[in-house]
N, C-alpha and C positions, 0 to 999 in steps of 0.2 A: 026040891029045890034047898042044898042046902044054901044061909046065910055066909057070907066068910065078913067079917067086919076085923076087920087093922085097928091094931094098937097105933092110934095118936103118937102116944113115944115113943114105940119099937121104931117105925118108918121117922120118925123126925131123926131119928138116932142115926137111921144107918142112911140120910140121908147126908147129915155132920159128914158119916163115915166117909162117905165117899167125897162130897166136897172136898175132906182133908187130903182122904186119900191126893185126889186132883190139882189138890195144890202142894203136897210133899213132889209133888214127880216136875210140878210147870215148874216151879221155888226149886233146883237139882241145875237145871240148866240157865245160862243167857251167854249169848252173843257178843262177841265185841270188834266193828266193824271196821274195816281197813283208818287207818288214820287214825284210831284208839287206842287207849290202850285202858285194861279196867283198871284202877285200883280195887283190891279186893281183902273187904272189913271185917274180918269178926271181935263182932260184940264193942264195934267203933276203934279199934283198933289198925292197922295197916301190915296187916299181916304174909300180903304179895302184889305184884304186876302184873294181872297176865297180857300176852302180843293180840292177834284180832285169833276169831274161830271161834269154838265151843267147846266153853269149858263148865266146868259141876259145880255145886257148889251147895255149901250148910244148910239146905230150908231151913228160913228162923233166925238162927246163929250168923251165916254171914252177910253180907251186902256189898254191894259192887258198883264205883263210883267209876265212873264214863268219862276223861280226859285227854282232847282234842293234841293229836303231834306234829298238823298237819300245819303251815303257813294259819295265822291268826290278820286280819287285817282291823288297826282300828284307829279309827277317823276322828280326833279329841277339839276344839275348839277354849282356849285361854288366853287369857289380857296378859303380857308382858311391856319391861319398861323395856327400853335401849341406857343406852354408859351416859345417855347427854337425857331419859328424863323425860322424853317423850314413850306416853303407852302408845301401848296395839292391841292388836286382839290378831291370834297368830292362825289357824287350822294345820297343824301339825297330823300326818298319817306316820304310820308305825308297824311293820311287817315285821312280825313273830313268830317262834313255836319254840315249844318246850322240849324238853330234848327227856328224851323213850326214857334213860336211867336214870333221869332226875323228876318223872311224876310223880312216885309215894312221895319223894322230903318233899317236893312244891305243896299234897295235898296236908301230908301229915301238920309242914305248920300254915300251912293260907290256907288250906278247904281248896273247893271248886267258885272262889274269889278271888282267889289270887292272881286275877288280873285288878283287879279295885285295891286289892292289898295290898301290893305291891311294884304292879307296873304303874295305876298311876298318880301313884304319888310321885316319883323320882318320876318319872314324862314331866311331870309341872314342872322338880326341885332344879331339874337341869337344866330343860327348851328357862329360865328362869333367869340362873344362873350364866349359860352361855349368851341373852339379848344382853345381860348385865354387859357383858366388857362389848362390849360395839355402838355406836353410837346412831344414827337415827341412818344415816347416809351411809357407811356402811354395811346396816344394815339394807337397806335397798339393794344395793351394788353385790354382795357375796350369799347370795341366800343359800348356794350352794354349801359354799365353807362350812353357814352355819347349821344346816343339813347335817353333814359331815362332821363336826362339832358335836353336836347333839349324840348324832348317834353311836361316837367312839366313844363317847363318856357311860352311854346306857348298856355299847356290851358291856365293859369293866364293871359294870356295878353287878347285871345279870348272870355274865359266862359265869362264874363261881356256884349258882343252886343250878344251875340248868334253864336256863329262859335267853335264848340265841335269838339278841336281834339279826332280822335281815336287810332294815332298813327301816331310814326317817327325811321324811318329804317336806320338807314345808311349802304346800300349799297354796297356801295364801297371808298374804301379809296386811292388817290394814291401819294404816294411821286418821289419822282426822282432816281431812281434806283440806279446814287450810293448811299445816304444817304436811303433808304429801303436794300441794302447791307451792312452798319456798320451797319445799324440795326440788318441785323439778325444774323451776326455777332459775334458780342455783347453776343445778346440771347442766341446765342451757348455755350462762351464763359461762360456766366452765367449759362448756364446747366452743363456746366463741375465742375465748381466752387462750384456747388451742389451735384453733384457726385463725389466729395473728400471728403466734407464737411462732405456728409451723413459714406463714407467709417469711415472715423478720426471719427466718431463718432460709429462706428459699432465697432469697429479697442478695442474704450475705451472701451465699453460695453463688448466683446471680453475678453479685461484684468482686468475688473474686478469682473467679471468669475473666470477665473481663483484665482486669487486671492485672493478669498472667498471661493472655491475650497482649496486650498492648509491651509486658513490660520484656515479652517474644520478640513481637516487631519489633523495638529498646535493641532489643540484643544485636534481631539478623541489620537491620540499617549498621548500627556499628559494627559487626564483624563487618558489610560489605566498607565503610567504611576507611575501616584499616587493610582493608586488601588490596582497596586502591590505588592506596598510600602504601604500598608496600611493593607495590606491583610500579606506580611512579619509578621510586624510589629507584627500583632495578631496571627499567628502562634509560632511568636518570644517568645510570654508575655505568651503564649498559654503552650508549653514548660518548660520555664522557671518556671512557676509556678509547673507543673509532678514534675520537681526537683526536687523543695524544696519542696514539699508537701513531696516524697518521705525520700528526708535531716529529715525530722523534723520527719517524721516517722518513719527509724532508730536508730533517736536520742534518745526519746521517748520508743522509745522496742529493747533494742538488741536482743536477740531474731529475731525479724526481719530479720536479718542478713544470720543467722545458716538459719532459713526458705529459706531466696533464692538460699544459697548457693547447698542446697536438694534439691531445686528444679533443681539446675544446673547440682546436678551431677547422672553421666552413667550408675551406681553401682556399678566400675571398682574399685580395690584400688591400689593402687601403687605398682611399680612391684619389685622395692627399696627404701628400708628406711633407712635414714639419722641414724648412733647410735643418740642415745638421742632427737630423732625427733619423734614429734606424727603425729598420724592418719587424713588425713585433713578430715575435716567436722568430724569425732565418739569425743566423748569426752565421755574418759570413765571415770568412778569415781575408 
């Protein structure tokens, strides 16, 4: 039986050739997932940005950097100072995403570490600037307004370069224990002052209502008295007119008096008559 001897050199070359072929074939294709973009580099230079799917590249010449364009959430803790020089540790949540059209430029300017090179410095700077505009009491009471102001400032800075700021949330603001206690006591005192003011206002309203009611009752009594006086005046005038009318009638007709006497007479004559006196009413010829 003939013995077959393999040349180690040839075998090694064949193995290397096979591995090289496999490497060339496998290195010629790549895939991009949904929510990503592929930055295609040729000898380190950005030449294209690929969408999701299967793509071809030149082995050993082209490389691909995959960058997410979906929403990314960042949580950061940092120290800030208020306008009245009160220190606090704040926990900030930032939601953002990359504009697909700007992925190439972002990579070219900052690489894969764009978040640490671009976003982090601006987030720290803007947060300190915004907190420095408010005193500590306002910061505690207006957390939502501060979040909106930080978000707006970051939007203005990052929109031109294709980093879209979605939202900013101040999850926690931690002042020193002693200062938080003093703020709490101050707020309680302000609440008490407001209660006192409300009570005083309520009492003032009640007093005004009582005063208005008393004035109304007084006005009503005055009006009633004036009406009664007017009524008495009218009755007096009517009676005076009646008396005057009777007087005028008696003056104009003397027999009117005798008629009245006859109307008042009960028909009985006096039991005794004084001599030389006449019988009442009766006038004898």
